[in-house]
C-alpha angles and dihedrals in degrees: 000000000000089000090060091048089057091051095056095078089049091054090054091047092055091045089057089063094058123129116274126201117239101228094204093059102019088231127138108237112195128186103256137189117265112275095268102027094114099035126091123205096239099062112134109234132187111250102243130107116234125209124180110217134199116216117209120200137163121234090271091058096252120139117259116220120211129206092217141347142182141192120219129199102226094202100050099022092232112154119211109202140193093265088074090059105038094166089072095059092103098029112169098162094072091239118131129175114245097183138334139204086268087075096045093111092055095061135061121252086227091059137280125212110244121187120213115203125183130191133199127179090355095304131107106246102169137026121169135162122224131182110230124187136160142223093224089267106051139013119248138191110249098176140354133075112265093197109077124186112205117203095181125035 
């Protein structure tokens, strides 16, 4: 019986580390391991470079072109800007990179909220939050819909 009495404080300790919703964004922010805590350096990885893209379309299915965009790590505050992806400067296909394997070390394998924001004619026309994680080799989309239909832009 005394063993169980000693476990009660531990139960309350673990409960204090539960996930809490962020009321401003309605996201669940959980304490996570540091970005590389579960990865070792000798993991065999396939030799391809992964990029998660967001596709913007209007209700008619036509591509929406942005003037500028950025992705922001909502945990660290790091902003990933267009300069890192110069091939998208004149994007007419409506495809925009959200994050790539280049940023793998800046996110948690468990998932990090990343906010995509797009601008056209000086106005913000899209803002979405995605959860991006990785398998120690490549980034992956955990949640969020990469196809976005814009009704106003």
